[in-house]
C-alpha positions as CSV (number, residue, x, y, z in Angstrom):
1,M,63.3,58.7,-5.5
2,L,63.5,55.5,-7.7
3,K,65.3,52.5,-6.6
4,K,66.8,49.9,-8.8
5,L,64.9,46.7,-9.7
6,L,66.2,43.0,-9.2
7,S,69.3,41.8,-10.7
8,L,68.8,39.1,-13.4
9,K,71.0,36.9,-11.2
10,I,68.8,36.8,-8.2
11,S,67.0,33.7,-6.9
12,F,63.7,35.6,-7.5
13,L,60.6,34.5,-9.4
14,Y,61.2,33.8,-12.9
15,L,62.8,35.1,-16.2
16,I,60.1,36.7,-18.5
17,P,60.3,39.5,-21.0
18,A,62.3,42.4,-19.9
19,V,59.5,45.0,-19.7
20,I,57.2,42.5,-17.4
21,V,60.1,41.8,-15.2
22,G,60.8,45.2,-14.5
23,M,57.2,46.2,-13.9
24,I,56.3,43.1,-11.7
25,F,59.2,43.6,-9.3
26,F,59.2,47.6,-9.4
27,F,58.0,48.9,-6.3
28,V,59.0,52.5,-5.5
29,F,57.9,53.1,-2.0
30,K,59.0,56.5,-1.2
31,K,55.9,58.0,0.2
32,P,56.0,61.8,0.0
33,T,55.2,64.0,3.1
34,G,53.1,66.6,1.0
35,I,50.2,66.2,-1.6
36,N,51.6,64.4,-4.7
37,Q,49.3,63.4,-7.7
38,D,51.6,62.1,-10.4
39,A,50.3,61.8,-13.7
40,G,49.2,58.2,-14.4
41,S,48.9,57.5,-10.8
42,N,45.4,56.8,-9.1
43,A,46.6,57.7,-5.7
44,I,46.7,60.8,-3.6
45,H,49.2,61.3,-0.5
46,V,48.1,63.9,2.0
47,S,50.0,65.3,5.1
48,A,47.7,66.8,7.7
49,E,49.1,68.5,10.8
50,N,47.9,67.0,13.8
51,T,46.6,69.7,16.2
52,T,47.0,67.8,19.6
53,V,50.7,66.5,18.9
54,E,53.7,68.0,17.6
55,C,54.1,65.1,15.2
56,G,52.2,65.5,11.6
57,E,50.2,62.6,10.1
58,N,50.5,60.9,6.7
59,T,47.4,59.7,5.2
60,F,47.3,58.0,1.9
61,R,44.1,57.5,0.1
62,L,42.8,56.2,-3.2
63,K,41.5,58.9,-5.7
64,G,39.7,58.6,-8.8
65,F,36.2,58.3,-7.4
66,K,33.5,60.8,-7.2
67,Y,32.4,60.6,-3.7
68,I,34.8,58.5,-1.6
69,K,38.5,58.3,-1.0
70,P,39.3,54.7,0.3
71,L,41.9,54.8,3.0
72,I,45.1,52.7,2.1
73,N,47.2,53.6,5.0
74,Q,47.8,56.2,7.6
75,D,50.6,57.0,10.2
76,R,52.4,59.5,11.9
77,E,55.4,61.5,10.4
78,C,57.4,60.6,13.3
79,E,58.5,57.6,15.1
80,S,56.8,56.5,18.5
81,S,58.6,57.2,21.5
82,R,56.4,54.4,23.0
83,Y,58.5,51.8,21.3
84,S,62.1,53.6,21.9
85,A,63.2,51.0,24.3
86,L,62.2,48.1,22.2
87,K,64.0,49.7,19.1
88,E,67.2,50.3,21.1
89,N,67.1,46.5,22.0
90,L,66.5,45.5,18.6
91,K,69.3,47.8,17.1
92,N,71.7,46.5,19.7
93,F,70.9,42.8,18.9
94,I,71.5,43.5,15.0
95,E,74.8,45.2,16.1
96,D,75.7,42.2,18.0
97,Q,74.9,39.8,15.2
98,T,76.7,41.9,12.8
99,R,80.0,42.1,15.0
100,S,80.0,38.4,15.4
101,G,79.9,37.8,11.5
102,N,76.4,35.8,11.7
103,I,74.9,38.5,9.5
104,S,76.1,41.3,7.1
105,C,72.9,43.8,8.1
106,A,69.4,43.7,9.0
107,S,66.3,46.2,9.1
108,V,63.0,46.1,11.1
109,Y,59.9,48.1,10.5
110,L,57.2,47.7,13.2
111,K,53.7,49.3,13.3
112,N,50.9,48.9,15.7
113,L,47.9,48.5,13.5
114,G,45.5,49.7,16.5
115,P,44.8,53.0,18.2
116,G,47.7,55.5,17.5
117,E,49.2,53.5,14.8
118,D,52.6,53.9,16.5
119,W,55.4,52.9,14.4
120,I,59.4,52.5,14.6
121,S,62.1,51.5,11.9
122,V,65.5,50.0,12.6
123,Y,68.0,50.7,10.1
124,P,65.5,52.3,7.7
125,K,67.8,53.3,5.0
126,L,69.1,50.0,3.9
127,D,67.6,48.4,0.9
128,Y,67.3,44.9,-0.1
129,H,66.3,42.7,-3.3
130,P,62.5,42.0,-3.3
131,A,62.6,38.2,-4.2
132,S,59.5,36.3,-3.4
133,L,57.7,39.2,-1.6
134,G,57.1,40.4,-5.2
135,K,54.3,37.8,-5.3
136,V,51.9,39.7,-3.1
137,P,51.3,42.5,-5.5
138,I,50.8,39.7,-8.4
139,M,48.1,38.3,-6.2
140,I,46.6,41.7,-5.5
141,T,46.6,42.3,-9.1
142,Y,44.4,39.3,-10.0
143,L,42.1,39.7,-7.1
144,K,41.4,43.4,-8.2
145,K,40.7,42.2,-11.8
146,S,38.3,39.4,-10.6
147,E,36.2,42.2,-9.0
148,S,35.2,43.2,-12.5
149,V,35.7,39.9,-14.4
150,P,33.5,37.4,-12.9
151,G,34.9,33.8,-13.2
152,L,38.5,35.0,-13.6
153,L,39.5,33.0,-10.7
154,D,38.1,29.9,-11.9
155,K,39.7,30.3,-15.4
156,E,41.9,27.3,-16.3
157,I,45.7,27.4,-17.4
158,V,47.6,24.3,-18.6
159,Y,51.1,24.5,-17.3
160,T,53.6,23.4,-20.0
161,R,57.3,23.8,-18.7
162,D,59.3,25.7,-21.1
163,S,62.6,26.9,-21.5
164,K,62.4,29.7,-19.2
165,I,64.7,29.5,-16.1
166,V,63.1,29.4,-12.9
167,P,65.5,30.0,-10.0
168,T,66.1,27.2,-7.4
169,Q,64.6,27.8,-3.8
170,N,66.3,27.2,-0.8
171,F,62.9,26.8,1.2
172,V,60.9,24.5,-0.8
173,T,57.3,22.9,-0.2
174,D,55.3,21.9,-3.3
175,S,55.2,22.8,-6.8
176,I,52.6,22.6,-9.8
177,R,53.4,19.9,-12.4
178,P,53.6,20.2,-16.2
179,G,50.9,18.9,-18.3
180,H,48.3,19.7,-15.6
181,K,45.3,22.4,-15.7
182,Y,45.2,24.6,-12.8
183,K,42.4,27.4,-12.0
184,V,43.7,30.8,-11.3
185,R,42.7,30.5,-7.7
186,E,44.8,27.1,-7.3
187,L,47.6,28.9,-8.8
188,L,47.2,31.9,-6.3
189,Y,47.4,29.4,-3.5
190,Q,50.5,27.7,-4.9
191,M,52.3,31.0,-5.3
192,I,51.7,32.4,-1.8
193,A,51.1,29.2,0.4
194,N,54.1,27.3,-1.2
195,S,55.9,30.3,-2.7
196,D,56.2,28.3,-5.9
197,N,58.0,29.9,-8.6
198,H,56.5,27.8,-11.4
199,A,53.0,28.8,-10.1
200,T,54.2,32.3,-10.2
201,Q,55.7,32.2,-13.7
202,L,52.5,30.9,-15.1
203,L,50.5,33.7,-13.4
204,Q,53.1,36.3,-14.7
205,D,52.7,34.8,-18.2
206,N,48.9,35.5,-18.1
207,I,48.7,38.7,-16.2
208,D,47.0,41.7,-17.7
209,F,49.9,44.0,-17.8
210,A,47.8,47.1,-17.8
211,S,46.1,45.9,-14.7
212,F,49.4,45.2,-12.9
213,K,50.7,48.6,-13.6
214,K,47.5,50.2,-12.3
215,T,47.9,48.2,-9.2
216,I,51.3,49.8,-8.7
217,T,50.4,53.2,-9.5
218,D,47.2,53.1,-7.5
219,L,49.2,52.2,-4.4
220,G,51.3,55.2,-4.9
221,F,54.5,53.4,-6.5
222,D,56.3,55.0,-9.3
223,D,56.7,52.9,-12.6
224,A,59.0,55.4,-14.5
225,K,61.9,52.8,-14.8
226,L,59.8,49.7,-16.0
227,V,63.0,47.8,-16.9
228,D,65.4,48.5,-14.3
229,T,66.7,45.1,-13.4
230,N,68.4,45.8,-10.1
231,Y,65.8,47.2,-8.1
232,K,65.6,47.0,-4.2
233,F,63.6,48.3,-1.5
234,K,63.3,49.3,2.1
235,A,61.6,47.5,4.9
236,R,58.8,50.2,5.5
237,E,58.3,50.7,1.9
238,Y,57.3,47.2,1.3
239,S,54.9,47.2,4.3
240,I,52.2,49.0,2.5
241,F,50.9,46.0,0.6
242,L,50.0,44.1,3.7
243,E,48.4,47.3,5.2
244,A,46.4,47.9,2.2
245,L,45.0,44.6,2.7
246,Y,44.2,44.8,6.4
247,N,42.6,48.2,5.8
248,A,40.7,46.7,2.9
249,G,41.0,50.3,1.1
250,Y,42.3,48.7,-2.2
251,L,40.7,45.5,-2.9
252,N,37.0,45.1,-1.7
253,I,36.4,43.5,1.7
254,T,35.8,40.1,0.2
255,S,38.9,40.2,-1.9
256,S,40.9,41.7,1.0
257,E,39.7,38.8,3.3
258,Y,40.4,36.1,0.5
259,A,44.0,37.5,-0.1
260,S,44.5,37.6,3.8
261,S,43.5,33.9,3.9
262,L,46.0,32.8,1.4
263,L,48.8,34.7,3.4
264,A,47.6,33.0,6.4
265,Q,48.5,29.6,4.9
266,C,51.9,30.3,3.9
267,K,53.9,27.4,5.0
268,F,57.2,29.2,5.7
269,K,57.8,28.9,9.4
270,D,61.6,29.7,9.6
271,G,61.4,33.4,10.1
272,I,59.0,35.7,12.0
273,L,56.9,32.7,13.2
274,K,59.9,30.6,14.2
275,N,59.9,31.3,17.8
276,L,56.4,32.5,18.5
277,P,53.8,30.3,20.4
278,A,52.3,27.9,18.1
279,G,49.2,28.6,16.5
280,V,49.5,32.2,16.8
281,K,47.3,33.8,14.3
282,A,49.3,35.6,11.5
283,I,49.3,36.4,7.9
284,H,52.8,36.7,6.2
285,K,54.9,36.2,3.1
286,F,58.7,35.8,2.7
287,G,61.5,36.1,0.1
288,E,64.8,34.7,-0.4
289,Y,67.7,35.9,-2.6
290,S,71.1,34.2,-3.4
291,A,73.8,35.4,-5.5
292,D,77.3,33.6,-5.1
293,E,77.9,33.8,-1.4
294,N,75.5,36.5,-0.6
295,K,72.3,35.7,0.8
296,E,69.3,37.7,1.7
297,L,66.0,36.6,3.8
298,H,63.0,38.7,4.3
299,E,59.5,38.4,5.7
300,S,56.5,40.7,6.1
301,A,53.5,39.8,8.4
302,I,50.6,41.0,10.5
303,I,50.4,39.1,13.9
304,Y,47.2,39.4,15.5
305,I,47.1,39.4,19.5
306,N,43.9,39.6,21.3
307,N,41.8,42.3,19.6
308,N,44.7,44.1,18.1
309,A,47.3,43.5,15.3
310,Y,50.7,44.8,14.4
311,L,52.8,44.7,11.2
312,I,56.5,43.7,11.2
313,T,58.8,43.5,8.2
314,I,62.3,42.1,8.7
315,M,64.9,42.3,6.0
316,S,68.3,40.7,6.4
317,K,71.6,40.2,4.5
318,G,74.5,37.6,5.1
319,H,76.2,34.4,4.0
320,D,74.2,31.7,5.7
321,F,70.4,31.3,5.5
322,K,70.3,29.4,8.8
323,K,71.7,32.3,10.6
324,L,69.7,34.6,8.9
325,S,66.5,32.4,9.7
326,D,67.8,32.5,13.4
327,L,68.2,36.3,13.3
328,M,64.7,37.0,12.0
329,G,63.1,34.5,14.5
330,Q,64.9,36.3,17.6
331,L,64.0,39.7,16.3
332,S,60.3,38.7,16.0
333,K,60.2,37.2,19.5
334,M,61.7,40.3,21.1
335,V,58.8,42.3,19.4
336,Y,56.0,39.8,20.2
337,D,57.2,39.6,23.9
338,Y,57.0,43.5,24.1
339,M,53.7,43.8,22.3
340,T,52.0,41.1,24.3
341,T,53.4,42.5,27.7
342,S,53.7,46.0,27.4
343,A,50.7,48.4,27.3
């Protein structure tokens, strides 16, 4: 069930003490199909048979409360036949791009967040390095902590550049500067909107480790191998983070809305949003990984159309960021066109 955590060579966030590195980026997203109440976890997974359809239903609720069980996410056990034609088109396009040498491989997870919560997954068994996608659970941890610690987001931290190696980034916008003092909310903005590794390093250095561990286990992820340094994840597995925000089942409504507003300001436009209409409403986060000639580019997003929304996560591997960027843009456009024209 456990996957391996990030390689120390990857272009991911930062190098910090091994235990925290392993924990920050350890997300095991294998969601069981039966009831699972692991020791140390505050999450409960329930499978209930749907009496009106052959396909069962997975419901994941937060436990540990006396009267309530907040909903984290819910979906059917099986993929939707409603999107079978779309899935075939996505699969064929990925295969064409692979044969042409533009990419090595890619995966897509799509879920309609409206009625029915239909979903499909293309090449679901492939896994990838998290890269900067790992910044989202860091944000969630700080916002969860702020719900019980008033003033946390306004706490000021001085950034003093030290000897820690912060990986270079291919997609760069803005960064915090040494010698300056920043509020936690400003660092969260830099980490999410600009994917700033320096801001993330500073937040990691000051994170409450117990709170981060609780975030991971609350959301149903196994923390058994905290220092595994070669962890990877699948597209569907990662998607729970954005869905948890959308459902406001983990953070409260105010914090979920604030987290989503930060994700809405993500300045990366060379992936899922690349070929979509200007001004489309979306929240999203991307991640890039580089080791020698091997590149990975990923993005997870919620796209809002009319009164509905869908969640899409695209993961890709290859040797050229530009070609991976183009691939993501084209896959996303195929999904958007289908979701906006097919009932």
